Biotite code that builds the C-alpha atoms (Angstrom):
import biotite.structure as struc

atoms = struc.array([
    struc.Atom([55.759, 100.662, 84.824], chain_id="A", res_id=1, res_name="MET", atom_name="CA", element="C"),
    struc.Atom([57.306, 97.367, 84.053], chain_id="A", res_id=2, res_name="ALA", atom_name="CA", element="C"),
    struc.Atom([56.672, 94.985, 86.246], chain_id="A", res_id=3, res_name="LYS", atom_name="CA", element="C"),
    struc.Atom([58.693, 94.507, 89.691], chain_id="A", res_id=4, res_name="GLY", atom_name="CA", element="C"),
    struc.Atom([59.491, 98.624, 89.840], chain_id="A", res_id=5, res_name="TYR", atom_name="CA", element="C"),
    struc.Atom([59.004, 100.070, 92.768], chain_id="A", res_id=6, res_name="SER", atom_name="CA", element="C"),
    struc.Atom([60.454, 103.771, 92.830], chain_id="A", res_id=7, res_name="ALA", atom_name="CA", element="C"),
    struc.Atom([61.932, 103.170, 96.121], chain_id="A", res_id=8, res_name="ARG", atom_name="CA", element="C"),
    struc.Atom([63.661, 99.463, 95.590], chain_id="A", res_id=9, res_name="ARG", atom_name="CA", element="C"),
    struc.Atom([64.046, 100.014, 91.679], chain_id="A", res_id=10, res_name="GLY", atom_name="CA", element="C"),
    struc.Atom([64.172, 96.977, 89.985], chain_id="A", res_id=11, res_name="PHE", atom_name="CA", element="C"),
    struc.Atom([64.557, 94.336, 91.242], chain_id="A", res_id=12, res_name="SER", atom_name="CA", element="C"),
    struc.Atom([62.245, 91.536, 93.554], chain_id="A", res_id=13, res_name="ASN", atom_name="CA", element="C"),
    struc.Atom([62.329, 92.888, 96.736], chain_id="A", res_id=14, res_name="GLY", atom_name="CA", element="C"),
    struc.Atom([65.056, 92.056, 99.821], chain_id="A", res_id=15, res_name="SER", atom_name="CA", element="C"),
    struc.Atom([65.363, 89.015, 98.560], chain_id="A", res_id=16, res_name="GLY", atom_name="CA", element="C"),
    struc.Atom([67.670, 89.851, 95.148], chain_id="A", res_id=17, res_name="ALA", atom_name="CA", element="C"),
    struc.Atom([69.528, 92.446, 97.581], chain_id="A", res_id=18, res_name="ALA", atom_name="CA", element="C"),
    struc.Atom([70.559, 89.493, 99.623], chain_id="A", res_id=19, res_name="MET", atom_name="CA", element="C"),
    struc.Atom([70.954, 87.282, 96.577], chain_id="A", res_id=20, res_name="LYS", atom_name="CA", element="C"),
    struc.Atom([73.526, 90.620, 95.213], chain_id="A", res_id=21, res_name="GLN", atom_name="CA", element="C"),
    struc.Atom([75.164, 91.228, 98.221], chain_id="A", res_id=22, res_name="ALA", atom_name="CA", element="C"),
    struc.Atom([76.079, 87.585, 98.938], chain_id="A", res_id=23, res_name="ALA", atom_name="CA", element="C"),
    struc.Atom([76.977, 87.600, 94.919], chain_id="A", res_id=24, res_name="MET", atom_name="CA", element="C"),
    struc.Atom([79.712, 90.531, 95.365], chain_id="A", res_id=25, res_name="GLN", atom_name="CA", element="C"),
    struc.Atom([80.933, 89.255, 98.765], chain_id="A", res_id=26, res_name="GLN", atom_name="CA", element="C"),
    struc.Atom([81.510, 85.872, 96.464], chain_id="A", res_id=27, res_name="GLN", atom_name="CA", element="C"),
    struc.Atom([83.609, 88.038, 94.355], chain_id="A", res_id=28, res_name="LEU", atom_name="CA", element="C"),
    struc.Atom([85.111, 89.259, 96.679], chain_id="A", res_id=29, res_name="ALA", atom_name="CA", element="C"),
    struc.Atom([87.059, 85.993, 98.246], chain_id="A", res_id=30, res_name="LYS", atom_name="CA", element="C"),
    struc.Atom([87.282, 85.090, 95.087], chain_id="A", res_id=31, res_name="MET", atom_name="CA", element="C"),
    struc.Atom([90.243, 88.442, 94.153], chain_id="A", res_id=32, res_name="GLN", atom_name="CA", element="C"),
    struc.Atom([91.743, 87.750, 97.478], chain_id="A", res_id=33, res_name="GLU", atom_name="CA", element="C"),
    struc.Atom([92.317, 83.807, 96.717], chain_id="A", res_id=34, res_name="GLU", atom_name="CA", element="C"),
    struc.Atom([93.557, 84.876, 92.431], chain_id="A", res_id=35, res_name="LEU", atom_name="CA", element="C"),
    struc.Atom([95.805, 87.121, 94.074], chain_id="A", res_id=36, res_name="THR", atom_name="CA", element="C"),
    struc.Atom([97.273, 84.702, 97.102], chain_id="A", res_id=37, res_name="LYS", atom_name="CA", element="C"),
    struc.Atom([97.862, 83.098, 94.469], chain_id="A", res_id=38, res_name="LYS", atom_name="CA", element="C"),
    struc.Atom([99.620, 84.776, 91.923], chain_id="A", res_id=39, res_name="GLN", atom_name="CA", element="C"),
    struc.Atom([101.904, 86.321, 94.108], chain_id="A", res_id=40, res_name="GLN", atom_name="CA", element="C"),
    struc.Atom([102.311, 81.755, 95.336], chain_id="A", res_id=41, res_name="GLU", atom_name="CA", element="C"),
    struc.Atom([103.257, 82.488, 91.548], chain_id="A", res_id=42, res_name="VAL", atom_name="CA", element="C"),
    struc.Atom([105.490, 85.216, 91.411], chain_id="A", res_id=43, res_name="GLU", atom_name="CA", element="C"),
    struc.Atom([107.474, 83.548, 94.169], chain_id="A", res_id=44, res_name="GLU", atom_name="CA", element="C"),
    struc.Atom([108.313, 80.731, 92.503], chain_id="A", res_id=45, res_name="LYS", atom_name="CA", element="C"),
    struc.Atom([111.361, 79.707, 89.987], chain_id="A", res_id=46, res_name="THR", atom_name="CA", element="C"),
    struc.Atom([110.367, 78.143, 86.662], chain_id="A", res_id=47, res_name="PHE", atom_name="CA", element="C"),
    struc.Atom([114.332, 76.318, 85.419], chain_id="A", res_id=48, res_name="THR", atom_name="CA", element="C"),
    struc.Atom([114.761, 75.301, 80.995], chain_id="A", res_id=49, res_name="ALA", atom_name="CA", element="C"),
    struc.Atom([117.768, 73.380, 79.682], chain_id="A", res_id=50, res_name="SER", atom_name="CA", element="C"),
    struc.Atom([118.512, 73.413, 76.948], chain_id="A", res_id=51, res_name="VAL", atom_name="CA", element="C"),
    struc.Atom([121.515, 71.444, 74.353], chain_id="A", res_id=52, res_name="GLY", atom_name="CA", element="C"),
    struc.Atom([121.702, 68.724, 77.333], chain_id="A", res_id=53, res_name="GLY", atom_name="CA", element="C"),
    struc.Atom([122.247, 70.357, 79.610], chain_id="A", res_id=54, res_name="GLY", atom_name="CA", element="C"),
    struc.Atom([124.828, 73.200, 77.703], chain_id="A", res_id=55, res_name="ALA", atom_name="CA", element="C"),
    struc.Atom([122.461, 76.210, 78.372], chain_id="A", res_id=56, res_name="VAL", atom_name="CA", element="C"),
    struc.Atom([119.933, 77.027, 80.687], chain_id="A", res_id=57, res_name="SER", atom_name="CA", element="C"),
    struc.Atom([117.572, 79.704, 82.459], chain_id="A", res_id=58, res_name="ALA", atom_name="CA", element="C"),
    struc.Atom([115.977, 80.655, 85.015], chain_id="A", res_id=59, res_name="THR", atom_name="CA", element="C"),
    struc.Atom([112.729, 83.115, 85.246], chain_id="A", res_id=60, res_name="VAL", atom_name="CA", element="C"),
    struc.Atom([110.654, 83.571, 88.521], chain_id="A", res_id=61, res_name="SER", atom_name="CA", element="C"),
    struc.Atom([107.609, 83.638, 88.498], chain_id="A", res_id=62, res_name="GLY", atom_name="CA", element="C"),
    struc.Atom([107.325, 87.530, 87.898], chain_id="A", res_id=63, res_name="LYS", atom_name="CA", element="C"),
    struc.Atom([108.713, 87.561, 84.130], chain_id="A", res_id=64, res_name="LYS", atom_name="CA", element="C"),
    struc.Atom([112.299, 87.985, 85.205], chain_id="A", res_id=65, res_name="GLU", atom_name="CA", element="C"),
    struc.Atom([115.875, 86.466, 84.277], chain_id="A", res_id=66, res_name="LEU", atom_name="CA", element="C"),
    struc.Atom([117.289, 84.958, 87.429], chain_id="A", res_id=67, res_name="THR", atom_name="CA", element="C"),
    struc.Atom([119.971, 82.618, 86.034], chain_id="A", res_id=68, res_name="ALA", atom_name="CA", element="C"),
    struc.Atom([121.943, 82.105, 83.124], chain_id="A", res_id=69, res_name="LEU", atom_name="CA", element="C"),
    struc.Atom([124.127, 79.182, 82.717], chain_id="A", res_id=70, res_name="ALA", atom_name="CA", element="C"),
    struc.Atom([125.784, 78.342, 79.690], chain_id="A", res_id=71, res_name="ILE", atom_name="CA", element="C"),
    struc.Atom([128.495, 74.869, 79.526], chain_id="A", res_id=72, res_name="ARG", atom_name="CA", element="C"),
    struc.Atom([131.883, 76.448, 78.345], chain_id="A", res_id=73, res_name="PRO", atom_name="CA", element="C"),
    struc.Atom([131.613, 73.225, 75.010], chain_id="A", res_id=74, res_name="GLU", atom_name="CA", element="C"),
    struc.Atom([128.609, 75.564, 74.671], chain_id="A", res_id=75, res_name="ALA", atom_name="CA", element="C"),
    struc.Atom([130.743, 78.275, 73.170], chain_id="A", res_id=76, res_name="VAL", atom_name="CA", element="C"),
    struc.Atom([131.592, 77.709, 70.018], chain_id="A", res_id=77, res_name="ASP", atom_name="CA", element="C"),
    struc.Atom([133.110, 80.747, 68.203], chain_id="A", res_id=78, res_name="PRO", atom_name="CA", element="C"),
    struc.Atom([132.299, 79.335, 65.067], chain_id="A", res_id=79, res_name="ASP", atom_name="CA", element="C"),
    struc.Atom([128.619, 79.088, 65.991], chain_id="A", res_id=80, res_name="ASP", atom_name="CA", element="C"),
    struc.Atom([127.435, 82.092, 68.436], chain_id="A", res_id=81, res_name="VAL", atom_name="CA", element="C"),
    struc.Atom([124.390, 81.919, 66.388], chain_id="A", res_id=82, res_name="GLU", atom_name="CA", element="C"),
    struc.Atom([124.265, 77.924, 67.304], chain_id="A", res_id=83, res_name="MET", atom_name="CA", element="C"),
    struc.Atom([124.722, 79.534, 71.664], chain_id="A", res_id=84, res_name="LEU", atom_name="CA", element="C"),
    struc.Atom([122.229, 82.539, 70.275], chain_id="A", res_id=85, res_name="GLN", atom_name="CA", element="C"),
    struc.Atom([119.253, 79.944, 69.060], chain_id="A", res_id=86, res_name="ASP", atom_name="CA", element="C"),
    struc.Atom([119.796, 77.913, 72.982], chain_id="A", res_id=87, res_name="MET", atom_name="CA", element="C"),
    struc.Atom([119.271, 80.937, 75.170], chain_id="A", res_id=88, res_name="VAL", atom_name="CA", element="C"),
    struc.Atom([116.696, 82.028, 72.941], chain_id="A", res_id=89, res_name="ILE", atom_name="CA", element="C"),
    struc.Atom([115.034, 78.516, 74.235], chain_id="A", res_id=90, res_name="SER", atom_name="CA", element="C"),
    struc.Atom([115.849, 77.900, 76.878], chain_id="A", res_id=91, res_name="ALA", atom_name="CA", element="C"),
    struc.Atom([114.446, 81.471, 78.169], chain_id="A", res_id=92, res_name="VAL", atom_name="CA", element="C"),
    struc.Atom([111.580, 81.602, 76.053], chain_id="A", res_id=93, res_name="ASN", atom_name="CA", element="C"),
    struc.Atom([111.022, 78.286, 77.675], chain_id="A", res_id=94, res_name="GLU", atom_name="CA", element="C"),
    struc.Atom([111.798, 78.917, 81.417], chain_id="A", res_id=95, res_name="ALA", atom_name="CA", element="C"),
    struc.Atom([108.915, 81.762, 80.445], chain_id="A", res_id=96, res_name="LEU", atom_name="CA", element="C"),
    struc.Atom([106.843, 79.413, 79.757], chain_id="A", res_id=97, res_name="ARG", atom_name="CA", element="C"),
    struc.Atom([106.058, 77.152, 82.587], chain_id="A", res_id=98, res_name="GLN", atom_name="CA", element="C"),
    struc.Atom([105.999, 80.393, 84.601], chain_id="A", res_id=99, res_name="ALA", atom_name="CA", element="C"),
    struc.Atom([102.945, 81.003, 82.196], chain_id="A", res_id=100, res_name="ASP", atom_name="CA", element="C"),
    struc.Atom([101.268, 78.012, 82.098], chain_id="A", res_id=101, res_name="ASP", atom_name="CA", element="C"),
    struc.Atom([101.705, 78.009, 85.986], chain_id="A", res_id=102, res_name="ALA", atom_name="CA", element="C"),
    struc.Atom([100.413, 81.225, 87.094], chain_id="A", res_id=103, res_name="MET", atom_name="CA", element="C"),
    struc.Atom([97.523, 80.432, 84.256], chain_id="A", res_id=104, res_name="SER", atom_name="CA", element="C"),
    struc.Atom([97.029, 76.984, 85.600], chain_id="A", res_id=105, res_name="ALA", atom_name="CA", element="C"),
    struc.Atom([96.427, 78.134, 89.019], chain_id="A", res_id=106, res_name="GLY", atom_name="CA", element="C"),
    struc.Atom([94.036, 80.649, 88.228], chain_id="A", res_id=107, res_name="MET", atom_name="CA", element="C"),
    struc.Atom([91.893, 78.084, 86.361], chain_id="A", res_id=108, res_name="SER", atom_name="CA", element="C"),
    struc.Atom([91.737, 76.400, 89.904], chain_id="A", res_id=109, res_name="ALA", atom_name="CA", element="C"),
    struc.Atom([90.156, 79.478, 92.005], chain_id="A", res_id=110, res_name="LEU", atom_name="CA", element="C"),
    struc.Atom([87.865, 80.335, 88.716], chain_id="A", res_id=111, res_name="THR", atom_name="CA", element="C"),
    struc.Atom([86.294, 76.972, 87.510], chain_id="A", res_id=112, res_name="GLY", atom_name="CA", element="C"),
    struc.Atom([86.364, 76.957, 83.875], chain_id="A", res_id=113, res_name="GLY", atom_name="CA", element="C"),
    struc.Atom([84.602, 79.832, 83.754], chain_id="A", res_id=114, res_name="LEU", atom_name="CA", element="C"),
    struc.Atom([87.090, 81.799, 80.640], chain_id="A", res_id=115, res_name="GLY", atom_name="CA", element="C"),
    struc.Atom([88.211, 84.960, 83.340], chain_id="A", res_id=116, res_name="LEU", atom_name="CA", element="C"),
    struc.Atom([92.525, 84.062, 82.101], chain_id="A", res_id=117, res_name="PHE", atom_name="CA", element="C"),
])
């Protein structure tokens, strides 16, 4: 028979191990609550990025939804639509990156660098 095995208790070192496991589960439940709260906080924020000297700006929510897009009239050149398209893409991507960074920073602060997020 393996050391520390009991037909009644299975593999354990007695009630101390059960208490440690219960404490760990309680700690994990608390961490899950904090992670959920932090995620909700980030999702309620907005992130804005501007490109082209402010010619184009995009705002996204923490849920990564585009909520606003502003284009100054001087950015609209019918002969160079591609530049406008590139600026819109750049502004949206930068705002999304900011939202991702905020979420990652919030999760890392709670997990203590465990590499979970």
